[in-house]
Backbone atoms as SQL, in Angstrom:
CREATE TABLE atoms (id INTEGER PRIMARY KEY, chain TEXT, resi INTEGER, resn TEXT, atom TEXT, x REAL, y REAL, z REAL);
INSERT INTO atoms VALUES
  (1, 'A', 1, 'MET', 'N', 0.850, -1.173, 0.000),
  (2, 'A', 1, 'MET', 'CA', 0.000, 0.000, 0.000),
  (3, 'A', 1, 'MET', 'C', 0.895, 1.236, 0.000),
  (4, 'A', 2, 'ASP', 'N', 0.559, 2.214, -0.840),
  (5, 'A', 2, 'ASP', 'CA', 1.420, 3.390, -0.883),
  (6, 'A', 2, 'ASP', 'C', 1.161, 4.292, 0.326),
  (7, 'A', 3, 'LYS', 'N', 2.090, 5.226, 0.565),
  (8, 'A', 3, 'LYS', 'CA', 2.034, 6.073, 1.757),
  (9, 'A', 3, 'LYS', 'C', 0.762, 6.916, 1.797),
  (10, 'A', 4, 'LYS', 'N', 0.361, 7.471, 0.642),
  (11, 'A', 4, 'LYS', 'CA', -0.838, 8.303, 0.610),
  (12, 'A', 4, 'LYS', 'C', -2.074, 7.498, 0.991),
  (13, 'A', 5, 'ALA', 'N', -2.190, 6.295, 0.467),
  (14, 'A', 5, 'ALA', 'CA', -3.360, 5.470, 0.782),
  (15, 'A', 5, 'ALA', 'C', -3.377, 5.120, 2.263),
  (16, 'A', 6, 'SER', 'N', -2.234, 4.706, 2.787),
  (17, 'A', 6, 'SER', 'CA', -2.199, 4.340, 4.200),
  (18, 'A', 6, 'SER', 'C', -2.404, 5.577, 5.074),
  (19, 'A', 7, 'ASN', 'N', -1.858, 6.709, 4.656),
  (20, 'A', 7, 'ASN', 'CA', -2.059, 7.943, 5.409),
  (21, 'A', 7, 'ASN', 'C', -3.523, 8.344, 5.420),
  (22, 'A', 8, 'GLY', 'N', -4.213, 8.150, 4.299),
  (23, 'A', 8, 'GLY', 'CA', -5.614, 8.508, 4.219),
  (24, 'A', 8, 'GLY', 'C', -6.450, 7.727, 5.211),
  (25, 'A', 9, 'GLU', 'N', -6.055, 6.512, 5.492),
  (26, 'A', 9, 'GLU', 'CA', -6.797, 5.667, 6.417),
  (27, 'A', 9, 'GLU', 'C', -6.527, 6.020, 7.870),
  (28, 'A', 10, 'VAL', 'N', -5.479, 6.735, 8.156),
  (29, 'A', 10, 'VAL', 'CA', -5.123, 7.074, 9.536),
  (30, 'A', 10, 'VAL', 'C', -6.257, 7.845, 10.209),
  (31, 'A', 11, 'PHE', 'N', -6.876, 8.778, 9.502),
  (32, 'A', 11, 'PHE', 'CA', -7.913, 9.621, 10.084),
  (33, 'A', 11, 'PHE', 'C', -9.321, 9.099, 9.841),
  (34, 'A', 12, 'ALA', 'N', -9.469, 8.008, 9.102),
  (35, 'A', 12, 'ALA', 'CA', -10.800, 7.517, 8.718),
  (36, 'A', 12, 'ALA', 'C', -11.697, 7.267, 9.929),
  (37, 'A', 13, 'GLY', 'N', -11.205, 6.579, 10.926),
  (38, 'A', 13, 'GLY', 'CA', -12.002, 6.288, 12.111),
  (39, 'A', 13, 'GLY', 'C', -12.402, 7.544, 12.857),
  (40, 'A', 14, 'PHE', 'N', -11.456, 8.483, 12.971),
  (41, 'A', 14, 'PHE', 'CA', -11.759, 9.745, 13.641),
  (42, 'A', 14, 'PHE', 'C', -12.875, 10.482, 12.908),
  (43, 'A', 15, 'LEU', 'N', -12.734, 10.573, 11.578),
  (44, 'A', 15, 'LEU', 'CA', -13.731, 11.288, 10.778),
  (45, 'A', 15, 'LEU', 'C', -15.096, 10.620, 10.853),
  (46, 'A', 16, 'GLN', 'N', -15.118, 9.305, 10.835),
  (47, 'A', 16, 'GLN', 'CA', -16.389, 8.583, 10.927),
  (48, 'A', 16, 'GLN', 'C', -17.079, 8.847, 12.259),
  (49, 'A', 17, 'GLY', 'N', -16.312, 9.177, 13.273),
  (50, 'A', 17, 'GLY', 'CA', -16.867, 9.449, 14.590),
  (51, 'A', 17, 'GLY', 'C', -17.497, 10.827, 14.732),
  (52, 'A', 18, 'ILE', 'N', -17.364, 11.674, 13.717),
  (53, 'A', 18, 'ILE', 'CA', -17.979, 13.012, 13.751),
  (54, 'A', 18, 'ILE', 'C', -19.409, 12.856, 13.225),
  (55, 'A', 19, 'ASP', 'N', -20.374, 12.966, 14.111),
  (56, 'A', 19, 'ASP', 'CA', -21.770, 12.702, 13.750),
  (57, 'A', 19, 'ASP', 'C', -22.361, 13.716, 12.780),
  (58, 'A', 20, 'HIS', 'N', -22.034, 14.977, 12.958),
  (59, 'A', 20, 'HIS', 'CA', -22.611, 16.034, 12.130),
  (60, 'A', 20, 'HIS', 'C', -21.925, 16.019, 10.750),
  (61, 'A', 21, 'LYS', 'N', -22.703, 15.750, 9.708),
  (62, 'A', 21, 'LYS', 'CA', -22.141, 15.571, 8.362),
  (63, 'A', 21, 'LYS', 'C', -21.327, 16.778, 7.883),
  (64, 'A', 22, 'ALA', 'N', -21.853, 17.985, 8.060),
  (65, 'A', 22, 'ALA', 'CA', -21.142, 19.184, 7.605),
  (66, 'A', 22, 'ALA', 'C', -19.834, 19.377, 8.367),
  (67, 'A', 23, 'HIS', 'N', -19.824, 19.054, 9.653),
  (68, 'A', 23, 'HIS', 'CA', -18.601, 19.182, 10.456),
  (69, 'A', 23, 'HIS', 'C', -17.574, 18.149, 10.000),
  (70, 'A', 24, 'ARG', 'N', -18.048, 16.932, 9.726),
  (71, 'A', 24, 'ARG', 'CA', -17.161, 15.876, 9.237),
  (72, 'A', 24, 'ARG', 'C', -16.552, 16.277, 7.893),
  (73, 'A', 25, 'GLU', 'N', -17.374, 16.790, 6.988),
  (74, 'A', 25, 'GLU', 'CA', -16.882, 17.192, 5.662),
  (75, 'A', 25, 'GLU', 'C', -15.883, 18.337, 5.749),
  (76, 'A', 26, 'ARG', 'N', -16.149, 19.302, 6.617),
  (77, 'A', 26, 'ARG', 'CA', -15.220, 20.429, 6.776),
  (78, 'A', 26, 'ARG', 'C', -13.886, 19.944, 7.332),
  (79, 'A', 27, 'THR', 'N', -13.941, 19.094, 8.343),
  (80, 'A', 27, 'THR', 'CA', -12.719, 18.570, 8.952),
  (81, 'A', 27, 'THR', 'C', -11.932, 17.760, 7.925),
  (82, 'A', 28, 'GLU', 'N', -12.627, 16.945, 7.165),
  (83, 'A', 28, 'GLU', 'CA', -11.973, 16.152, 6.123),
  (84, 'A', 28, 'GLU', 'C', -11.343, 17.052, 5.064),
  (85, 'A', 29, 'ALA', 'N', -12.020, 18.143, 4.703),
  (86, 'A', 29, 'ALA', 'CA', -11.480, 19.085, 3.713),
  (87, 'A', 29, 'ALA', 'C', -10.189, 19.732, 4.225),
  (88, 'A', 30, 'ILE', 'N', -10.167, 20.082, 5.499),
  (89, 'A', 30, 'ILE', 'CA', -8.959, 20.681, 6.089),
  (90, 'A', 30, 'ILE', 'C', -7.811, 19.668, 6.070),
  (91, 'A', 31, 'PHE', 'N', -8.101, 18.434, 6.473),
  (92, 'A', 31, 'PHE', 'CA', -7.062, 17.399, 6.466),
  (93, 'A', 31, 'PHE', 'C', -6.541, 17.160, 5.045),
  (94, 'A', 32, 'SER', 'N', -7.431, 17.140, 4.071),
  (95, 'A', 32, 'SER', 'CA', -7.023, 16.935, 2.675),
  (96, 'A', 32, 'SER', 'C', -6.164, 18.095, 2.185),
  (97, 'A', 33, 'TRP', 'N', -6.551, 19.305, 2.546),
  (98, 'A', 33, 'TRP', 'CA', -5.783, 20.487, 2.145),
  (99, 'A', 33, 'TRP', 'C', -4.367, 20.400, 2.716),
  (100, 'A', 34, 'ILE', 'N', -4.252, 20.054, 4.001),
  (101, 'A', 34, 'ILE', 'CA', -2.927, 19.944, 4.624),
  (102, 'A', 34, 'ILE', 'C', -2.117, 18.842, 3.940),
  (103, 'A', 35, 'THR', 'N', -2.749, 17.714, 3.681),
  (104, 'A', 35, 'THR', 'CA', -2.060, 16.582, 3.054),
  (105, 'A', 35, 'THR', 'C', -1.530, 16.952, 1.664),
  (106, 'A', 36, 'GLU', 'N', -2.325, 17.681, 0.900),
  (107, 'A', 36, 'GLU', 'CA', -1.887, 18.082, -0.447),
  (108, 'A', 36, 'GLU', 'C', -0.809, 19.147, -0.394),
  (109, 'A', 37, 'LYS', 'N', -0.960, 20.117, 0.502),
  (110, 'A', 37, 'LYS', 'CA', 0.000, 21.228, 0.579),
  (111, 'A', 37, 'LYS', 'C', 1.307, 20.813, 1.242),
  (112, 'A', 38, 'TYR', 'N', 1.214, 19.861, 2.184),
  (113, 'A', 38, 'TYR', 'CA', 2.385, 19.423, 2.949),
  (114, 'A', 38, 'TYR', 'C', 2.498, 17.904, 2.903),
  (115, 'A', 39, 'PRO', 'N', 2.820, 17.337, 1.746),
  (116, 'A', 39, 'PRO', 'CA', 2.828, 15.875, 1.613),
  (117, 'A', 39, 'PRO', 'C', 3.853, 15.164, 2.496),
  (118, 'A', 40, 'LYS', 'N', 4.872, 15.863, 2.980),
  (119, 'A', 40, 'LYS', 'CA', 5.872, 15.190, 3.817),
  (120, 'A', 40, 'LYS', 'C', 5.429, 15.064, 5.275),
  (121, 'A', 41, 'LEU', 'N', 4.377, 15.782, 5.669),
  (122, 'A', 41, 'LEU', 'CA', 3.897, 15.654, 7.046),
  (123, 'A', 41, 'LEU', 'C', 3.231, 14.299, 7.235),
  (124, 'A', 42, 'VAL', 'N', 3.402, 13.739, 8.410),
  (125, 'A', 42, 'VAL', 'CA', 2.866, 12.418, 8.733),
  (126, 'A', 42, 'VAL', 'C', 1.582, 12.589, 9.534),
  (127, 'A', 43, 'LYS', 'N', 0.548, 11.845, 9.135),
  (128, 'A', 43, 'LYS', 'CA', -0.716, 11.853, 9.869),
  (129, 'A', 43, 'LYS', 'C', -0.629, 10.839, 10.997),
  (130, 'A', 44, 'GLU', 'N', -1.053, 11.267, 12.179),
  (131, 'A', 44, 'GLU', 'CA', -1.031, 10.378, 13.339),
  (132, 'A', 44, 'GLU', 'C', -2.241, 10.645, 14.213),
  (133, 'A', 45, 'ILE', 'N', -2.645, 9.636, 14.958),
  (134, 'A', 45, 'ILE', 'CA', -3.638, 9.800, 16.015),
  (135, 'A', 45, 'ILE', 'C', -2.899, 9.547, 17.327),
  (136, 'A', 46, 'LYS', 'N', -2.866, 10.557, 18.194),
  (137, 'A', 46, 'LYS', 'CA', -2.260, 10.439, 19.519),
  (138, 'A', 46, 'LYS', 'C', -3.229, 11.084, 20.497),
  (139, 'A', 47, 'TRP', 'N', -3.390, 10.458, 21.651),
  (140, 'A', 47, 'TRP', 'CA', -4.341, 10.962, 22.650),
  (141, 'A', 47, 'TRP', 'C', -5.733, 11.115, 22.027),
  (142, 'A', 48, 'ASN', 'N', -6.068, 10.197, 21.124),
  (143, 'A', 48, 'ASN', 'CA', -7.359, 10.175, 20.430),
  (144, 'A', 48, 'ASN', 'C', -7.617, 11.406, 19.563),
  (145, 'A', 49, 'GLN', 'N', -6.571, 12.127, 19.199),
  (146, 'A', 49, 'GLN', 'CA', -6.721, 13.331, 18.383),
  (147, 'A', 49, 'GLN', 'C', -5.865, 13.231, 17.128),
  (148, 'A', 50, 'PRO', 'N', -6.412, 13.704, 15.997),
  (149, 'A', 50, 'PRO', 'CA', -5.623, 13.710, 14.762),
  (150, 'A', 50, 'PRO', 'C', -4.586, 14.828, 14.784),
  (151, 'A', 51, 'MET', 'N', -3.418, 14.511, 14.279),
  (152, 'A', 51, 'MET', 'CA', -2.356, 15.518, 14.226),
  (153, 'A', 51, 'MET', 'C', -1.407, 15.225, 13.071),
  (154, 'A', 52, 'PHE', 'N', -0.650, 16.237, 12.730),
  (155, 'A', 52, 'PHE', 'CA', 0.372, 16.112, 11.700),
  (156, 'A', 52, 'PHE', 'C', 1.724, 16.328, 12.364),
  (157, 'A', 53, 'THR', 'N', 2.690, 15.477, 12.004),
  (158, 'A', 53, 'THR', 'CA', 4.029, 15.576, 12.569),
  (159, 'A', 53, 'THR', 'C', 5.065, 15.650, 11.442),
  (160, 'A', 54, 'ASP', 'N', 6.255, 16.073, 11.804),
  (161, 'A', 54, 'ASP', 'CA', 7.372, 16.165, 10.867),
  (162, 'A', 54, 'ASP', 'C', 8.611, 15.653, 11.600),
  (163, 'A', 55, 'HIS', 'N', 9.276, 14.676, 11.067),
  (164, 'A', 55, 'HIS', 'CA', 10.442, 14.032, 11.673),
  (165, 'A', 55, 'HIS', 'C', 10.247, 13.750, 13.165),
  (166, 'A', 56, 'GLY', 'N', 9.044, 13.289, 13.513),
  (167, 'A', 56, 'GLY', 'CA', 8.762, 12.908, 14.884),
  (168, 'A', 56, 'GLY', 'C', 8.412, 14.046, 15.820),
  (169, 'A', 57, 'THR', 'N', 8.283, 15.258, 15.295),
  (170, 'A', 57, 'THR', 'CA', 7.925, 16.390, 16.133),
  (171, 'A', 57, 'THR', 'C', 6.532, 16.907, 15.743),
  (172, 'A', 58, 'PHE', 'N', 5.768, 17.334, 16.738),
  (173, 'A', 58, 'PHE', 'CA', 4.408, 17.816, 16.550),
  (174, 'A', 58, 'PHE', 'C', 4.395, 19.093, 15.715),
  (175, 'A', 59, 'ILE', 'N', 3.481, 19.148, 14.742),
  (176, 'A', 59, 'ILE', 'CA', 3.314, 20.359, 13.942),
  (177, 'A', 59, 'ILE', 'C', 1.964, 21.009, 14.221),
  (178, 'A', 60, 'ILE', 'N', 0.874, 20.248, 14.117),
  (179, 'A', 60, 'ILE', 'CA', -0.456, 20.811, 14.371),
  (180, 'A', 60, 'ILE', 'C', -1.429, 19.681, 14.677),
  (181, 'A', 61, 'GLY', 'N', -2.373, 19.957, 15.574),
  (182, 'A', 61, 'GLY', 'CA', -3.362, 18.957, 15.941),
  (183, 'A', 61, 'GLY', 'C', -4.757, 19.565, 15.962),
  (184, 'A', 62, 'PHE', 'N', -5.754, 18.694, 15.991),
  (185, 'A', 62, 'PHE', 'CA', -7.146, 19.133, 15.902),
  (186, 'A', 62, 'PHE', 'C', -8.023, 18.354, 16.863),
  (187, 'A', 63, 'SER', 'N', -9.122, 18.973, 17.267),
  (188, 'A', 63, 'SER', 'CA', -10.167, 18.262, 17.991),
  (189, 'A', 63, 'SER', 'C', -11.503, 18.898, 17.635),
  (190, 'A', 64, 'VAL', 'N', -12.545, 18.115, 17.778),
  (191, 'A', 64, 'VAL', 'CA', -13.875, 18.538, 17.382),
  (192, 'A', 64, 'VAL', 'C', -14.729, 18.786, 18.624),
  (193, 'A', 65, 'ALA', 'N', -15.424, 19.911, 18.633),
  (194, 'A', 65, 'ALA', 'CA', -16.356, 20.234, 19.703),
  (195, 'A', 65, 'ALA', 'C', -17.707, 20.591, 19.069),
  (196, 'A', 66, 'LYS', 'N', -18.696, 20.713, 19.886),
  (197, 'A', 66, 'LYS', 'CA', -20.048, 20.970, 19.383),
  (198, 'A', 66, 'LYS', 'C', -20.125, 22.249, 18.543),
  (199, 'A', 67, 'LYS', 'N', -19.455, 23.313, 19.002),
  (200, 'A', 67, 'LYS', 'CA', -19.575, 24.607, 18.338),
  (201, 'A', 67, 'LYS', 'C', -18.379, 24.992, 17.469),
  (202, 'A', 68, 'HIS', 'N', -17.301, 24.202, 17.526),
  (203, 'A', 68, 'HIS', 'CA', -16.108, 24.611, 16.784),
  (204, 'A', 68, 'HIS', 'C', -15.156, 23.436, 16.516),
  (205, 'A', 69, 'LEU', 'N', -14.229, 23.708, 15.600),
  (206, 'A', 69, 'LEU', 'CA', -13.078, 22.840, 15.381),
  (207, 'A', 69, 'LEU', 'C', -11.920, 23.515, 16.120),
  (208, 'A', 70, 'ALA', 'N', -11.292, 22.780, 17.019),
  (209, 'A', 70, 'ALA', 'CA', -10.162, 23.334, 17.769),
  (210, 'A', 70, 'ALA', 'C', -8.870, 22.984, 17.037),
  (211, 'A', 71, 'VAL', 'N', -8.016, 23.987, 16.889),
  (212, 'A', 71, 'VAL', 'CA', -6.723, 23.826, 16.242),
  (213, 'A', 71, 'VAL', 'C', -5.651, 24.095, 17.291),
  (214, 'A', 72, 'ALA', 'N', -4.744, 23.141, 17.470),
  (215, 'A', 72, 'ALA', 'CA', -3.692, 23.278, 18.470),
  (216, 'A', 72, 'ALA', 'C', -2.330, 23.251, 17.783),
  (217, 'A', 73, 'PRO', 'N', -1.668, 24.413, 17.692),
  (218, 'A', 73, 'PRO', 'CA', -0.355, 24.453, 17.045),
  (219, 'A', 73, 'PRO', 'C', 0.819, 24.594, 18.021),
  (220, 'A', 74, 'GLU', 'N', 0.589, 24.638, 19.315),
  (221, 'A', 74, 'GLU', 'CA', 1.540, 24.898, 20.401),
  (222, 'A', 74, 'GLU', 'C', 1.565, 26.393, 20.726),
  (223, 'A', 75, 'GLU', 'N', 1.872, 26.673, 21.976),
  (224, 'A', 75, 'GLU', 'CA', 1.827, 28.040, 22.493),
  (225, 'A', 75, 'GLU', 'C', 2.743, 29.011, 21.740),
  (226, 'A', 76, 'ALA', 'N', 3.948, 28.583, 21.406),
  (227, 'A', 76, 'ALA', 'CA', 4.884, 29.475, 20.692),
  (228, 'A', 76, 'ALA', 'C', 4.310, 29.923, 19.357),
  (229, 'A', 77, 'THR', 'N', 3.585, 29.041, 18.704),
  (230, 'A', 77, 'THR', 'CA', 2.992, 29.357, 17.401),
  (231, 'A', 77, 'THR', 'C', 1.826, 30.317, 17.567),
  (232, 'A', 78, 'ILE', 'N', 1.016, 30.108, 18.595),
  (233, 'A', 78, 'ILE', 'CA', -0.105, 31.028, 18.869),
  (234, 'A', 78, 'ILE', 'C', 0.455, 32.439, 19.072),
  (235, 'A', 79, 'LYS', 'N', 1.524, 32.536, 19.856),
  (236, 'A', 79, 'LYS', 'CA', 2.139, 33.848, 20.091),
  (237, 'A', 79, 'LYS', 'C', 2.629, 34.450, 18.772),
  (238, 'A', 80, 'HIS', 'N', 3.215, 33.615, 17.922),
  (239, 'A', 80, 'HIS', 'CA', 3.773, 34.079, 16.638),
  (240, 'A', 80, 'HIS', 'C', 2.687, 34.631, 15.710),
  (241, 'A', 81, 'VAL', 'N', 1.499, 34.035, 15.730),
  (242, 'A', 81, 'VAL', 'CA', 0.425, 34.444, 14.801),
  (243, 'A', 81, 'VAL', 'C', -0.748, 35.116, 15.519),
  (244, 'A', 82, 'GLU', 'N', -0.543, 35.556, 16.739),
  (245, 'A', 82, 'GLU', 'CA', -1.643, 36.093, 17.555),
  (246, 'A', 82, 'GLU', 'C', -2.400, 37.227, 16.850),
  (247, 'A', 83, 'GLU', 'N', -1.684, 38.125, 16.227),
  (248, 'A', 83, 'GLU', 'CA', -2.338, 39.237, 15.529),
  (249, 'A', 83, 'GLU', 'C', -3.221, 38.711, 14.386),
  (250, 'A', 84, 'ASP', 'N', -2.746, 37.699, 13.684),
  (251, 'A', 84, 'ASP', 'CA', -3.522, 37.103, 12.589),
  (252, 'A', 84, 'ASP', 'C', -4.773, 36.389, 13.118),
  (253, 'A', 85, 'ILE', 'N', -4.655, 35.760, 14.274),
  (254, 'A', 85, 'ILE', 'CA', -5.804, 35.092, 14.895),
  (255, 'A', 85, 'ILE', 'C', -6.863, 36.139, 15.241),
  (256, 'A', 86, 'GLN', 'N', -6.411, 37.240, 15.806),
  (257, 'A', 86, 'GLN', 'CA', -7.339, 38.317, 16.164),
  (258, 'A', 86, 'GLN', 'C', -8.009, 38.894, 14.923),
  (259, 'A', 87, 'LYS', 'N', -7.230, 39.113, 13.863),
  (260, 'A', 87, 'LYS', 'CA', -7.801, 39.628, 12.607),
  (261, 'A', 87, 'LYS', 'C', -8.827, 38.672, 12.027),
  (262, 'A', 88, 'ALA', 'N', -8.595, 37.370, 12.190),
  (263, 'A', 88, 'ALA', 'CA', -9.526, 36.362, 11.682),
  (264, 'A', 88, 'ALA', 'C', -10.803, 36.314, 12.523),
  (265, 'A', 89, 'GLY', 'N', -10.737, 36.884, 13.729),
  (266, 'A', 89, 'GLY', 'CA', -11.897, 36.920, 14.602),
  (267, 'A', 89, 'GLY', 'C', -12.173, 35.625, 15.343),
  (268, 'A', 90, 'TYR', 'N', -11.143, 34.777, 15.469),
  (269, 'A', 90, 'TYR', 'CA', -11.297, 33.512, 16.178),
  (270, 'A', 90, 'TYR', 'C', -11.000, 33.693, 17.667),
  (271, 'A', 91, 'GLU', 'N', -11.734, 32.961, 18.505),
  (272, 'A', 91, 'GLU', 'CA', -11.399, 32.898, 19.927),
  (273, 'A', 91, 'GLU', 'C', -10.195, 31.975, 20.068),
  (274, 'A', 92, 'TYR', 'N', -9.373, 32.251, 21.087),
  (275, 'A', 92, 'TYR', 'CA', -8.190, 31.412, 21.280),
  (276, 'A', 92, 'TYR', 'C', -7.718, 31.473, 22.719),
  (277, 'A', 93, 'THR', 'N', -6.931, 30.480, 23.072),
  (278, 'A', 93, 'THR', 'CA', -6.259, 30.429, 24.368),
  (279, 'A', 93, 'THR', 'C', -4.766, 30.354, 24.067),
  (280, 'A', 94, 'LYS', 'N', -3.952, 30.143, 25.091),
  (281, 'A', 94, 'LYS', 'CA', -2.512, 30.057, 24.831),
  (282, 'A', 94, 'LYS', 'C', -2.129, 28.821, 24.030),
  (283, 'A', 95, 'GLY', 'N', -3.011, 27.812, 23.957),
  (284, 'A', 95, 'GLY', 'CA', -2.648, 26.608, 23.226),
  (285, 'A', 95, 'GLY', 'C', -3.612, 26.154, 22.152),
  (286, 'A', 96, 'MET', 'N', -4.718, 26.907, 21.943),
  (287, 'A', 96, 'MET', 'CA', -5.732, 26.430, 21.021),
  (288, 'A', 96, 'MET', 'C', -6.496, 27.587, 20.373),
  (289, 'A', 97, 'ILE', 'N', -6.878, 27.369, 19.128),
  (290, 'A', 97, 'ILE', 'CA', -7.699, 28.326, 18.386),
  (291, 'A', 97, 'ILE', 'C', -9.019, 27.634, 18.074),
  (292, 'A', 98, 'ARG', 'N', -10.125, 28.348, 18.244),
  (293, 'A', 98, 'ARG', 'CA', -11.439, 27.783, 17.939),
  (294, 'A', 98, 'ARG', 'C', -11.959, 28.352, 16.626),
  (295, 'A', 99, 'ILE', 'N', -12.193, 27.471, 15.658),
  (296, 'A', 99, 'ILE', 'CA', -12.796, 27.889, 14.393),
  (297, 'A', 99, 'ILE', 'C', -14.262, 27.465, 14.456),
  (298, 'A', 100, 'PRO', 'N', -15.176, 28.423, 14.643),
  (299, 'A', 100, 'PRO', 'CA', -16.591, 28.067, 14.737),
  (300, 'A', 100, 'PRO', 'C', -17.078, 27.386, 13.450),
  (301, 'A', 101, 'TRP', 'N', -17.979, 26.427, 13.617),
  (302, 'A', 101, 'TRP', 'CA', -18.506, 25.704, 12.460),
  (303, 'A', 101, 'TRP', 'C', -19.231, 26.633, 11.496),
  (304, 'A', 102, 'ASN', 'N', -19.762, 27.741, 12.005),
  (305, 'A', 102, 'ASN', 'CA', -20.533, 28.654, 11.141),
  (306, 'A', 102, 'ASN', 'C', -19.682, 29.775, 10.550),
  (307, 'A', 103, 'ARG', 'N', -18.354, 29.651, 10.643),
  (308, 'A', 103, 'ARG', 'CA', -17.439, 30.654, 10.071),
  (309, 'A', 103, 'ARG', 'C', -16.533, 29.991, 9.048),
  (310, 'A', 104, 'GLU', 'N', -16.039, 30.788, 8.120),
  (311, 'A', 104, 'GLU', 'CA', -15.107, 30.278, 7.114),
  (312, 'A', 104, 'GLU', 'C', -13.780, 29.881, 7.761),
  (313, 'A', 105, 'VAL', 'N', -13.131, 28.913, 7.162),
  (314, 'A', 105, 'VAL', 'CA', -11.799, 28.506, 7.605),
  (315, 'A', 105, 'VAL', 'C', -10.784, 29.452, 6.976),
  (316, 'A', 106, 'ASN', 'N', -9.927, 30.035, 7.788),
  (317, 'A', 106, 'ASN', 'CA', -8.878, 30.915, 7.297),
  (318, 'A', 106, 'ASN', 'C', -7.659, 30.038, 6.981),
  (319, 'A', 107, 'TYR', 'N', -7.586, 29.575, 5.730),
  (320, 'A', 107, 'TYR', 'CA', -6.498, 28.682, 5.328),
  (321, 'A', 107, 'TYR', 'C', -5.150, 29.398, 5.343),
  (322, 'A', 108, 'GLU', 'N', -5.161, 30.687, 5.120),
  (323, 'A', 108, 'GLU', 'CA', -3.914, 31.460, 5.171),
  (324, 'A', 108, 'GLU', 'C', -3.317, 31.395, 6.580),
  (325, 'A', 109, 'LEU', 'N', -4.177, 31.465, 7.583),
  (326, 'A', 109, 'LEU', 'CA', -3.723, 31.361, 8.972),
  (327, 'A', 109, 'LEU', 'C', -3.194, 29.955, 9.262),
  (328, 'A', 110, 'LEU', 'N', -3.900, 28.921, 8.809),
  (329, 'A', 110, 'LEU', 'CA', -3.407, 27.549, 8.991),
  (330, 'A', 110, 'LEU', 'C', -2.039, 27.384, 8.343),
  (331, 'A', 111, 'GLU', 'N', -1.899, 27.916, 7.143),
  (332, 'A', 111, 'GLU', 'CA', -0.627, 27.824, 6.424),
  (333, 'A', 111, 'GLU', 'C', 0.485, 28.526, 7.193),
  (334, 'A', 112, 'LYS', 'N', 0.195, 29.692, 7.726),
  (335, 'A', 112, 'LYS', 'CA', 1.198, 30.452, 8.476),
  (336, 'A', 112, 'LYS', 'C', 1.657, 29.674, 9.718),
  (337, 'A', 113, 'MET', 'N', 0.699, 29.024, 10.399),
  (338, 'A', 113, 'MET', 'CA', 1.047, 28.253, 11.597),
  (339, 'A', 113, 'MET', 'C', 1.876, 27.021, 11.235),
  (340, 'A', 114, 'ILE', 'N', 1.457, 26.307, 10.214),
  (341, 'A', 114, 'ILE', 'CA', 2.179, 25.094, 9.807),
  (342, 'A', 114, 'ILE', 'C', 3.575, 25.452, 9.306),
  (343, 'A', 115, 'ASP', 'N', 3.664, 26.484, 8.467),
  (344, 'A', 115, 'ASP', 'CA', 4.976, 26.906, 7.953),
  (345, 'A', 115, 'ASP', 'C', 5.910, 27.301, 9.101),
  (346, 'A', 116, 'PHE', 'N', 5.379, 28.044, 10.067),
  (347, 'A', 116, 'PHE', 'CA', 6.196, 28.462, 11.205),
  (348, 'A', 116, 'PHE', 'C', 6.697, 27.255, 11.989),
  (349, 'A', 117, 'ASN', 'N', 5.800, 26.308, 12.263),
  (350, 'A', 117, 'ASN', 'CA', 6.222, 25.141, 13.040),
  (351, 'A', 117, 'ASN', 'C', 7.239, 24.287, 12.291),
  (352, 'A', 118, 'ILE', 'N', 7.051, 24.110, 11.002),
  (353, 'A', 118, 'ILE', 'CA', 8.028, 23.338, 10.220),
  (354, 'A', 118, 'ILE', 'C', 9.391, 24.030, 10.273),
  (355, 'A', 119, 'TRP', 'N', 9.403, 25.337, 10.096),
  (356, 'A', 119, 'TRP', 'CA', 10.649, 26.098, 10.115),
  (357, 'A', 119, 'TRP', 'C', 11.259, 26.136, 11.523),
  (358, 'A', 120, 'ASP', 'N', 10.431, 26.491, 12.518),
  (359, 'A', 120, 'ASP', 'CA', 10.937, 26.682, 13.870),
  (360, 'A', 120, 'ASP', 'C', 11.378, 25.372, 14.528),
  (361, 'A', 121, 'LYS', 'N', 10.786, 24.259, 14.106),
  (362, 'A', 121, 'LYS', 'CA', 11.100, 22.967, 14.716),
  (363, 'A', 121, 'LYS', 'C', 11.956, 22.085, 13.798),
  (364, 'A', 122, 'ALA', 'N', 12.580, 22.683, 12.805),
  (365, 'A', 122, 'ALA', 'CA', 13.388, 21.928, 11.837),
  (366, 'A', 122, 'ALA', 'C', 14.455, 21.077, 12.515),
  (367, 'A', 123, 'ASN', 'N', 15.047, 21.583, 13.578),
  (368, 'A', 123, 'ASN', 'CA', 16.094, 20.849, 14.280),
  (369, 'A', 123, 'ASN', 'C', 15.629, 20.307, 15.627),
  (370, 'A', 124, 'CYS', 'N', 14.329, 20.309, 15.852),
  (371, 'A', 124, 'CYS', 'CA', 13.766, 19.839, 17.116),
  (372, 'A', 124, 'CYS', 'C', 13.871, 18.312, 17.168),
  (373, 'A', 125, 'THR', 'N', 14.315, 17.801, 18.279),
  (374, 'A', 125, 'THR', 'CA', 14.467, 16.354, 18.424),
  (375, 'A', 125, 'THR', 'C', 13.447, 15.761, 19.406),
  (376, 'A', 126, 'THR', 'N', 12.518, 16.611, 19.876),
  (377, 'A', 126, 'THR', 'CA', 11.483, 16.142, 20.795),
  (378, 'A', 126, 'THR', 'C', 10.111, 16.347, 20.152),
  (379, 'A', 127, 'PHE', 'N', 9.107, 15.683, 20.683),
  (380, 'A', 127, 'PHE', 'CA', 7.759, 15.811, 20.135),
  (381, 'A', 127, 'PHE', 'C', 7.222, 17.213, 20.343),
  (382, 'A', 128, 'TRP', 'N', 7.313, 17.712, 21.584),
  (383, 'A', 128, 'TRP', 'CA', 6.875, 19.063, 21.917),
  (384, 'A', 128, 'TRP', 'C', 8.095, 19.970, 22.061),
  (385, 'A', 129, 'ARG', 'N', 7.895, 21.267, 21.909),
  (386, 'A', 129, 'ARG', 'CA', 8.971, 22.217, 22.193),
  (387, 'A', 129, 'ARG', 'C', 9.342, 22.107, 23.666),
  (388, 'A', 130, 'LYS', 'N', 10.600, 22.348, 23.965),
  (389, 'A', 130, 'LYS', 'CA', 11.063, 22.326, 25.362),
  (390, 'A', 130, 'LYS', 'C', 11.041, 23.738, 25.915);
């Protein structure tokens, strides 16, 4: 089985567990966008949450809630893109951004977070930043 096919199956169970069809489709679209834009990132499920990693280090993770899709890029990344998060109008904490189901996904913001983590963690040898 090729890497793309096996990678596609990594999130299948998680996606099937999203009861709301529109939420499942949106989450799947985001995962597909990341997979196409960043083919070297590895899809993994850890702590029952889907995430993308690079050379064994965490890049970005997601979780589903009733009112939003939560995006977790790590605290350093939130600080790096905080102004962009505010401009997008998303609620956030030091470790998570909430994208409401009834709002558009700001793919430019996702790209900025992923690009920053890939660059900033290029030489990282641990899963999380120290």
